[in-house]
C-alpha positions in Angstrom: 80.7 157.8 64.7 79.6 161.1 62.9 80.5 159.6 59.5 78.2 156.5 59.9 75.4 157.2 57.4 72.9 155.0 56.1 73.5 153.9 52.5 71.2 155.1 49.8 69.9 153.8 46.6 70.3 157.1 44.7 72.8 160.2 45.3 69.9 162.7 44.6 68.8 162.4 48.3 72.4 163.2 49.3 72.0 166.4 47.3 68.7 167.3 49.0 70.5 166.8 52.2 73.3 169.3 51.4 70.8 171.8 50.6 68.7 171.2 53.8 72.0 171.8 55.8 72.0 175.3 54.7 68.7 175.9 56.8 69.7 175.9 60.4 67.9 178.8 62.2 64.2 177.9 61.5 62.6 174.7 61.0 61.2 173.8 57.3 57.6 174.6 58.2 55.5 175.6 61.2 53.7 172.7 62.9 50.6 173.7 64.5 50.3 173.2 68.1 54.0 172.9 68.4 57.1 175.3 68.7 60.1 173.9 67.2 62.9 175.4 69.5 66.2 173.8 68.3 67.7 171.6 65.6 68.6 168.2 67.1 70.3 166.7 64.0 70.2 165.9 60.3 69.9 162.7 58.3 69.9 161.7 54.8 66.3 162.4 54.3 65.7 165.2 56.6 66.3 166.8 60.1 64.9 166.8 63.7 64.0 169.5 65.9 63.2 169.7 69.6 59.8 171.1 70.0 57.2 171.8 72.8 53.5 170.8 72.8 51.8 174.1 73.2 49.1 172.6 75.2 51.2 170.4 77.5 54.2 171.8 77.6 55.8 168.4 76.8 58.9 168.2 74.7 58.6 166.4 71.4 60.9 165.6 68.6 59.7 166.8 65.2 61.3 164.9 62.0 61.0 166.9 59.0 61.4 165.0 55.6 63.4 166.7 52.6 61.3 168.5 49.8 58.2 166.4 48.8 59.3 166.3 45.2 62.8 165.1 45.9 61.8 162.3 48.5 60.3 158.9 47.7 56.9 159.5 49.5 56.9 155.7 50.5 59.8 156.6 53.2 57.5 158.7 55.3 54.6 156.1 54.8 56.9 153.1 55.6 58.4 154.6 58.7 55.1 155.7 60.0 53.6 152.4 59.2 56.5 150.6 61.3 55.9 152.9 64.3 52.1 152.4 64.1 52.9 148.6 64.4 55.1 149.2 67.6 53.0 152.1 69.0 52.5 150.2 72.3 56.1 148.8 72.8 58.2 150.7 75.5 61.4 149.7 73.8 60.6 152.1 70.5 60.1 155.7 70.4 56.6 156.4 70.1 54.8 158.3 67.2 52.5 161.1 68.5 51.4 162.8 65.1 51.8 163.0 61.5 51.9 165.8 59.1 50.9 164.2 55.7 49.9 167.4 53.9 52.7 169.5 55.0 55.7 170.8 52.9 57.9 169.1 53.8 56.0 166.2 55.5 56.7 165.5 59.0 55.9 163.3 62.2 56.1 164.0 65.9 57.7 161.6 68.3 58.2 161.6 71.9 61.5 163.2 72.9 64.0 161.2 74.7 66.0 163.1 77.0 69.7 161.4 77.0 70.4 161.6 73.4 71.6 158.5 71.5 73.9 155.6 72.3 76.3 157.2 69.7 76.4 160.4 71.9 77.0 158.3 75.0 80.0 156.3 73.4 81.6 159.7 72.0 81.3 161.3 75.5 82.4 158.6 77.5 84.5 156.2 75.4 83.9 152.4 75.5 81.5 151.3 78.1 82.1 149.0 81.1 81.3 145.2 80.2 78.3 145.2 82.6 76.7 148.4 81.4 77.1 147.5 77.7 75.9 144.0 78.2 72.8 145.6 79.9 72.2 147.9 77.0 72.6 145.1 74.5 70.0 142.9 76.0 67.6 145.7 76.1 68.0 146.5 72.4 67.9 142.7 71.7 64.3 142.6 73.6 63.1 145.5 71.7 64.1 144.3 68.6 62.7 140.7 69.2 59.4 142.8 69.9 59.6 144.2 66.6 60.4 141.0 64.8 57.5 139.3 66.6 55.5 142.1 65.0 56.8 141.4 61.8 59.1 144.4 61.4 62.8 144.1 60.6 64.9 147.2 61.5 67.5 147.0 58.9 69.5 150.0 59.8 70.5 149.2 63.5 73.5 151.5 64.9 74.2 153.4 68.0 72.8 156.6 66.5 69.3 154.7 66.1 69.4 153.9 69.5 68.1 156.5 72.0 68.5 156.5 75.8 65.6 157.7 77.9 65.8 159.3 81.4 66.7 155.9 83.1 69.4 155.2 80.4 67.0 152.7 78.9 67.5 152.1 75.2 64.7 152.9 72.7 64.7 152.0 69.1 64.3 154.8 66.6 64.6 155.7 62.8 62.8 152.9 60.9 63.1 154.7 57.9 64.9 151.5 56.4 62.9 148.9 58.0 61.1 146.5 56.1 58.1 144.1 57.1 58.7 140.4 57.3 56.8 139.7 54.0 58.7 142.5 51.8 61.1 141.7 49.4 62.6 145.0 48.6 66.1 145.5 49.6 67.3 147.9 52.3 70.8 149.2 52.9 72.1 149.8 56.4 75.1 151.7 57.7 78.7 150.7 56.8 80.4 148.4 59.3 76.9 147.8 61.1 75.4 146.1 57.8 75.5 142.5 57.6 77.9 141.6 54.5 75.1 139.8 52.6 72.9 142.9 53.3 75.2 145.1 51.1 73.5 144.0 47.9 70.8 145.6 46.0 69.1 142.5 45.2 69.1 141.2 48.7 66.0 140.0 50.5 65.3 141.4 54.0 66.2 138.8 56.7 66.3 138.6 60.5 69.9 137.9 60.7 70.7 141.4 59.4 69.6 142.9 62.6 71.5 140.1 64.6 74.8 141.2 62.7 73.8 144.8 63.5 73.5 143.8 67.3 76.7 142.1 67.5 78.4 145.4 65.9 76.5 147.6 68.4 77.8 145.4 71.3 81.4 145.4 69.9 81.2 149.2 69.4 80.0 149.7 72.9 82.9 147.7 74.3 85.8 148.9 72.0 84.7 152.5 70.9 84.4 151.5 67.2 82.5 149.1 65.2 84.0 145.9 63.9 86.2 146.0 60.7 86.3 149.6 60.6 89.7 151.1 59.7 91.1 154.2 57.7 92.1 151.7 54.8 88.6 150.5 54.4 86.8 153.5 54.7 89.1 155.2 52.1 88.7 152.1 49.8 84.9 152.2 49.9 84.6 155.9 49.7 86.5 156.2 46.6 84.2 154.1 44.5 82.2 156.0 42.2 79.0 154.2 42.3 76.8 152.3 45.1 77.2 149.1 43.7 81.1 149.3 43.8 80.8 150.6 47.2 78.9 147.9 48.4 81.0 145.2 46.8 84.1 146.7 48.3 82.4 146.7 51.7 81.5 143.0 51.4 84.9 142.1 50.3 86.5 144.0 53.1 84.7 142.1 55.7 84.9 138.9 54.1 88.7 139.0 53.6 89.6 141.0 56.9 90.9 139.0 60.0 88.3 138.2 62.4 88.0 141.0 65.0 89.6 140.2 68.2 89.7 143.7 70.0 86.7 142.9 72.3 88.7 139.7 73.6 91.2 142.0 75.2 88.6 144.1 77.1 89.3 143.6 81.0 86.9 141.4 82.8 84.8 140.4 79.7 83.6 136.7 80.2 83.8 134.0 77.5 80.1 133.7 77.1 79.8 137.4 76.1 82.8 137.0 73.6 81.0 134.1 71.9 77.7 135.9 71.7 79.5 138.6 69.8 81.6 136.2 67.5 78.3 134.5 66.6 76.5 137.7 65.9 79.2 138.9 63.6 79.8 135.7 61.9 80.5 136.5 58.2 78.6 133.4 57.2 74.8 133.6 58.1 75.1 129.8 58.5 77.4 130.4 61.5 75.5 133.4 62.9 72.5 133.3 65.2 69.6 132.5 63.3 67.4 135.2 64.8 67.2 137.5 67.7 65.5 135.1 69.9 68.7 133.0 69.8 70.7 135.8 70.8 68.4 136.4 73.8 68.5 132.6 74.8 72.5 132.9 74.8 72.1 136.2 77.1 69.7 134.1 79.2 72.2 131.2 79.4 75.1 133.7 80.2 73.2 135.2 83.0 71.9 131.7 84.3 75.7 130.6 84.2 76.7 134.0 86.1 74.0 133.2 88.5 74.9 129.5 89.0 78.5 130.3 89.0 78.8 131.2 92.6 76.6 128.5 93.5 78.5 125.9 91.4 81.6 127.3 92.8 80.2 127.1 96.4 78.8 123.6 95.4 82.2 122.6 94.3 84.5 124.4 96.5 82.2 124.3 99.7 82.6 120.4 100.1 86.3 120.4 99.4 86.6 123.3 102.1 84.5 121.1 104.1 86.7 118.3 103.7 89.8 120.1 104.3 88.3 121.6 107.6 87.1 118.1 108.6 90.5 116.7 107.5 92.4 119.3 109.5 90.3 118.9 112.6 90.0 115.0 112.0 94.1 114.9 111.8 94.4 117.2 114.8 92.0 115.3 116.8 93.6 112.0 115.6 97.0 113.4 116.6 95.7 114.3 120.0 93.9 111.4 120.6 97.0 109.1 119.7 99.4 111.4 121.6 96.8 111.2 124.6 96.3 107.6 124.1 100.1 106.8 123.9 100.7 108.8 127.0 97.7 106.9 128.8 99.1 103.5 127.6 102.6 104.4 128.6 101.3 105.5 132.2 99.5 102.1 132.3 102.6 100.3 131.0 104.9 102.2 133.5 102.3 101.2 136.4 102.3 97.6 135.2 106.1 97.4 135.2 106.4 99.3 138.5 104.1 96.2 139.8 106.3 93.9 137.6 109.4 95.1 139.3 108.1 94.9 142.8 106.9 91.5 142.1 110.3 90.6 140.4 112.3 92.1 143.7 109.9 90.4 146.1 110.3 87.1 144.2 114.1 87.4 144.0 114.3 88.5 147.5 112.3 85.3 148.6 114.6 83.2 146.4 117.7 84.7 148.2 116.0 83.9 151.4 115.7 80.5 150.3 119.2 80.3 149.1 120.3 81.6 152.7 118.1 78.8 154.4 119.4 76.1 152.2 123.0 77.3 152.7 122.7 77.4 156.3 120.9 73.8 156.4 123.9 72.3 154.1 126.4 73.8 156.3 125.0 72.0 159.4 124.7 68.7 157.7 126.4 65.9 160.0 128.0 64.2 157.1 129.6 67.2 155.9 131.3 67.8 159.2 132.4 64.3 159.5 134.2 64.4 156.1 135.4 68.1 157.0 137.2 66.7 159.8 139.0 64.2 158.0 140.1 66.4 155.2 140.9 69.6 157.2 143.2 67.6 159.5 145.1 65.8 156.6 148.7 66.7 156.1 148.4 68.0 152.6 146.0 70.6 153.6 148.3 71.6 156.5 151.3 72.0 153.9 149.1 74.1 151.5 148.1 76.5 154.3 151.8 77.0 155.3 152.6 80.8 155.0 155.9 80.2 153.9 154.8 77.9 151.1 156.1 79.3 147.9 154.1 79.3 144.4 155.9 76.4 143.1 155.2 74.1 146.3 151.5 75.1 146.2 151.3 74.0 142.6 152.8 70.6 143.2 150.7 70.2 146.2 147.5 70.9 144.5 148.1 68.2 141.9 148.6 65.8 144.8 145.7 67.1 146.7 143.1 66.7 143.7 143.8 63.0 144.0 143.4 62.7 147.7 140.8 60.1 148.8 139.5 62.4 151.6 139.0 65.2 149.2 137.3 62.9 146.9 134.7 61.7 149.2 134.1 65.3 150.0 133.6 66.0 146.3 131.2 63.0 146.1 128.9 64.3 148.9 128.8 67.7 147.2 127.9 65.9 143.9 125.2 64.1 145.5 123.6 67.3 147.1 123.7 69.3 143.9 122.0 66.5 142.0 119.3 66.4 144.8 118.6 70.2 143.8 118.8 69.5 140.1 116.3 66.6 140.6 113.9 68.9 142.2 114.2 71.6 139.6 113.3 69.1 136.9 110.3 68.3 138.8 109.3 71.9 139.7 110.9 74.7 137.5 110.3 77.2 140.3 112.8 75.5 142.6 116.1 76.8 143.3 118.9 76.4 140.6 122.4 76.1 141.8 125.2 76.5 139.4 127.9 74.9 142.0 128.3 74.2 145.7 131.7 74.1 147.3 133.4 74.5 150.4 136.7 76.3 151.6 138.6 76.1 154.8 139.0 78.9 157.2 142.1 80.2 155.1 140.1 80.3 152.0 141.6 77.1 150.5 139.2 75.4 148.1 138.5 71.9 149.4 135.9 70.4 147.1 133.2 71.7 144.7 130.5 70.2 142.5 128.9 71.8 139.5 125.4 71.6 137.8 127.1 69.9 134.8 128.8 66.7 136.0 131.1 66.9 133.1 132.7 70.0 134.3 136.3 69.4 135.9 137.1 71.0 139.2 140.3 72.7 138.6 140.0 75.0 141.7 140.9 72.5 144.1 143.7 73.6 146.5 143.6 77.1 145.2 143.0 80.0 147.8 139.9 82.2 147.6 140.3 84.2 150.4 140.1 87.3 148.4 136.7 86.5 147.2 133.7 88.5 148.7 132.0 85.2 149.6 134.7 84.4 151.8 135.7 87.7 153.6 131.9 89.3 153.1 133.1 92.8 151.8 131.8 94.5 148.7 134.5 93.5 146.3 137.1 91.1 145.6 140.4 91.8 147.4 142.7 91.7 144.3 142.3 91.8 140.7 145.3 89.5 140.3 143.6 86.6 141.2 146.1 84.0 140.0 148.8 85.4 142.1 146.7 85.1 145.1 145.6 81.5 144.5 149.1 80.4 144.0 150.3 81.6 147.2 149.9 80.1 150.8 147.6 81.4 153.4 146.7 84.9 153.9 145.7 86.9 156.9 141.9 87.2 155.8 139.3 86.5 158.1 136.2 84.4 157.0 132.5 85.4 157.3 130.7 84.8 160.2 127.2 85.2 159.2 125.3 84.0 156.0 126.4 86.4 153.0 125.2 87.3 149.4 128.3 88.1 147.5 129.1 90.8 145.0 129.3 89.4 141.4 132.3 87.5 140.3 133.6 85.6 137.6 134.1 81.9 138.0 137.5 80.8 137.6 136.5 77.6 136.4 133.7 78.2 133.9 134.3 81.9 133.3 130.6 82.7 134.0 129.5 85.6 136.2 127.8 84.5 139.2 126.9 85.4 142.8 127.3 83.2 145.7 125.6 82.7 149.1 127.9 81.8 151.5 127.5 80.8 155.1 130.2 79.9 157.7 130.7 76.4 158.8 131.0 76.5 162.6 132.6 73.8 164.9 129.5 71.7 166.4 127.1 74.2 164.6 127.5 76.5 167.3 127.7 80.2 166.0 129.7 81.2 168.9 132.2 78.6 168.2 135.2 78.5 165.7 134.6 79.1 162.1 136.0 75.9 160.3 135.4 77.1 156.9 132.7 78.4 154.5 130.1 76.7 152.3 129.1 78.5 149.3 126.4 78.0 146.8 126.8 79.8 143.4 123.9 81.0 141.2 124.4 82.1 137.9 122.9 85.7 137.3 120.2 84.5 134.9 119.0 81.4 136.9 116.8 83.3 139.3 113.3 81.6 138.9 111.8 85.0 138.2 114.0 85.7 135.3 114.1 82.2 134.1 110.3 82.1 133.7 109.4 85.6 132.8 111.3 86.6 129.7 110.1 88.0 126.7 111.8 89.8 123.8 109.8 92.9 124.3 109.5 92.8 128.1 112.0 91.5 130.5 113.9 92.1 133.8 117.5 92.5 134.3 119.7 92.8 137.5 121.8 95.7 138.5 124.4 95.4 141.6 124.5 98.9 143.0 127.3 97.9 145.4 130.2 98.0 143.1 130.5 101.6 142.3 129.4 105.0 144.2 128.0 106.5 140.9 127.0 103.8 138.9 125.6 100.2 139.2 126.9 97.3 137.1 124.5 95.3 134.9 124.6 91.8 136.3 122.2 90.1 134.2 120.7 90.7 130.7 119.3 88.5 128.1 122.1 89.5 125.7 124.5 87.8 128.0 122.6 84.6 127.2 123.0 85.3 123.5 126.7 85.9 123.5 129.0 83.4 121.9 131.7 84.0 124.3 129.8 83.1 127.6 129.7 86.3 128.8 133.3 86.6 129.8 134.4 90.0 130.5 131.2 91.5 129.2 129.1 92.1 132.2 131.8 94.7 133.6 131.5 97.0 130.6 127.7 97.7 131.0 127.2 100.3 133.8 124.2 102.5 134.5 124.6 105.8 136.2 123.0 106.1 139.7 121.4 109.4 138.4 119.8 107.6 135.6 118.3 105.2 137.8 117.2 107.9 139.9 115.5 109.7 137.1 113.7 106.2 136.2 112.3 106.4 139.7 111.3 109.9 139.7 110.0 110.5 136.2 107.3 108.5 135.1 107.5 109.5 131.5 111.2 108.8 131.2 112.3 106.9 128.1 115.1 104.4 128.8 117.8 103.4 126.6 119.4 100.2 127.0 123.2 100.3 127.5 123.8 97.0 125.7 122.3 98.1 122.6 125.7 99.5 121.2 127.3 96.1 121.9 128.0 93.6 119.4 124.8 91.8 119.0 122.7 94.3 120.9 120.6 95.7 117.9 117.7 93.9 119.1 117.7 96.3 122.2 117.7 99.5 120.4 115.2 102.2 120.8 113.0 103.4 123.8 112.0 101.3 126.6 109.4 102.0 129.5 111.5 101.3 132.7 110.4 100.6 136.2 113.0 99.7 139.1 112.8 98.4 142.5 115.6 97.7 145.1 116.2 94.0 146.2 116.9 94.0 149.8 119.4 91.6 150.6 118.9 89.6 153.8 122.4 90.3 155.3 122.4 94.0 154.4 120.9 97.0 156.3 117.4 98.0 155.1 118.6 101.6 154.1 121.4 100.3 151.9 120.8 100.3 148.0 122.2 96.8 147.1 120.7 94.9 144.3 118.3 96.4 141.6 115.8 94.9 139.4 114.7 96.7 136.5 111.9 95.8 134.2 112.0 97.4 130.7 109.2 97.3 128.1 109.6 98.0 124.5 107.9 101.4 123.9 106.8 100.6 120.4 105.2 97.2 121.6 103.4 98.8 124.4 101.8 101.6 122.1 101.3 99.1 119.3 97.7 98.7 119.9 97.2 102.4 119.9 99.1 102.5 116.6 97.0 99.5 115.1 93.7 101.3 116.3 95.0 104.4 114.7 96.0 102.9 111.4 92.5 101.1 111.5 90.8 104.7 112.1 92.9 106.1 109.2 91.7 103.3 106.8 88.4 103.9 107.9 88.6 107.6 107.5 90.2 107.3 104.1 87.4 105.1 102.9 84.7 107.2 104.4 86.3 110.4 102.7 86.5 108.4 99.6 83.0 107.5 99.8 81.7 111.1 100.7 84.0 112.3 97.7 82.2 109.8 95.5 78.7 110.8 96.5 79.7 114.5 96.0 81.1 113.8 92.4 77.8 111.9 91.5 75.7 114.8 93.0 77.7 117.3 91.1 77.3 115.5 88.1 73.7 115.1 88.4 73.4 118.9 89.3 75.4 119.8 86.3 73.4 117.6 83.9 70.2 119.1 85.4 71.2 122.7 85.3 72.5 122.2 81.6 69.2 121.1 80.5 67.9 123.8 78.0 64.2 123.6 79.5 65.6 125.4 82.5 66.6 128.5 80.7 64.3 131.4 81.3 63.3 133.9 78.7 64.0 137.6 79.3 61.3 140.2 80.0 57.8 139.8 79.0 55.9 141.4 76.1 54.1 144.5 76.4 50.9 142.6 77.2 52.6 140.6 79.9 53.0 137.3 78.1 56.4 135.6 76.9 57.5 136.9 73.7 57.2 134.6 70.8 60.2 133.1 68.9 60.6 135.4 65.9 61.0 132.4 63.6 57.5 131.5 64.4 56.3 134.6 62.9 58.7 135.4 60.4 59.5 133.8 57.1 63.2 134.4 56.7 63.6 134.9 52.8 66.6 133.5 51.2 68.8 136.3 49.6 71.7 136.1 47.2 75.1 136.5 49.4 78.5 137.0 47.8 81.2 134.4 49.2 84.8 134.8 49.3 
């Protein structure tokens, strides 16, 4: 910094400066009314002393020019002239007095306490971005005021910017300044001087000060002016004359890489970088045209800085609002869906409980009707007449001999199937079952019989008719005393049914009351059934001898409720709770009707734990898994179901005995489907609403950005001294073209 000297048009002035440097203890001349106390500094044309006004005690700065004979007298008059122009401007060091006739001449200025900007940079090093930008803005305003009054500084540098007690900058040293209409060249200081200014034929231009402004800001941020290096300084100083020095200076700037040290300053913003770059543009065409343009750029930067948090808030605020709304919306949506699903599940469970009770009641009523019909059929006079004939026949007596072998029984069975008496009994039973089938066609809720048959008191099958007339009765003559419908027990007496059937009479007592049997597999059709059986009493007297048993079988899926209330997503199944102490056997399920193998051997494989049944009853939120789901063809029954159970109280069982169970199951996903459909609709509506809001916000953002980017919204920095907005310098200045060297 200490080597930054204003370039001269002759070397004689440098000689005068060296001579003046020998006089350091006293000022060149006593100034009337002022006491010069200490030397402040020296320049090319003289020295500056700090003095005190003898009348007021105010400190002042006294600038002495070198010997009158060695100094161009116009230097003093030129600087005084410029200071008079700017006498009312707070951005310029004020002129207090002039000694025209003294030897050497002098003038007195106000004393600025904090020294120069050069001193500040030397003491502190590079300044923070904010402080440097503030000083730069103040200097630009002061320079704009000077340009507005037709004064071009032409030698702007940190040493010529003084800082007052508030650290506000003041422009000083207008010795090289020019009025806008002057056409004499003016040289500034190396590395602060625009390249086109380094020409002895150049005409003063406002862009010279623009370049110097950028160089000052660059120096404040980096600690050194742009382009300055030891190589450049040595090359320039090695020149023997001024013109060569200026030419080398121009060449150094034009050929050197664009300075970029300022770009690496922490926290510097792009707008300030661009301002520096445009101020330091080597080509005047790319440089700011005047100081007002620099101030406009600063105003735009300040406005952008003010807008930035608002723009950030304006952009991010709605996004955050969207996120918060989305989070609360999703949370509310999930809670609402969860609560709705729970509510729907409870309602579905209540509905299924009611359906299970209704189904159990319906099946109980239907079983009672079977009981009544069975008793009625057992008391028919025609049946008793036919019974008396066939039961006393020789062939039946032979079949019932305890000593009859299996081979004898087999031969007798073939003979018995053609017996006329047995055929008459079959025809009677055929007519009876046809009458029930006819009623069923007229009214679907009527009883549906799978078969009706009679056995004697030993369990020997006498005759039977089926709902399908084409079914051949192959069971005539076999012994069925092991069946639950005969003896009334909870299960069959033997699993080896063929051995039992082929042998003769067994010592098994027939039922004495109407009975609802356990499920069994028909030996004729292979279909799992239940039978409602009732004893046939002699003379229809319950206290008389039991002649045999009449049984009506019902396919497990043929109860009226199960036939008329089936839906793939909601149906009822039957469970027999009597077949095992810890489990129930699934007697009827829609899958059984879909199996190709007529359910042979299937039902016994599907069991439900009693603990699971108890959990269904006690836990209303329990999700039931259908045991048939893992069977072949059972994939349609996979997933969760909402279950409800109800015990079917059989007419022949004690009230506290758990016998048959009806289970109504509803597909969980189907039950809550309305909730999911509503949720999907709400999602779609929410997404469209969000898209609409985003679209509106984007449009508003676009409008705001366009409006805020309008130039007319840019404010101008500070008013002029008289309170009015400063005029644009190009309105008062006629920038003169000057010859410029180009690379």
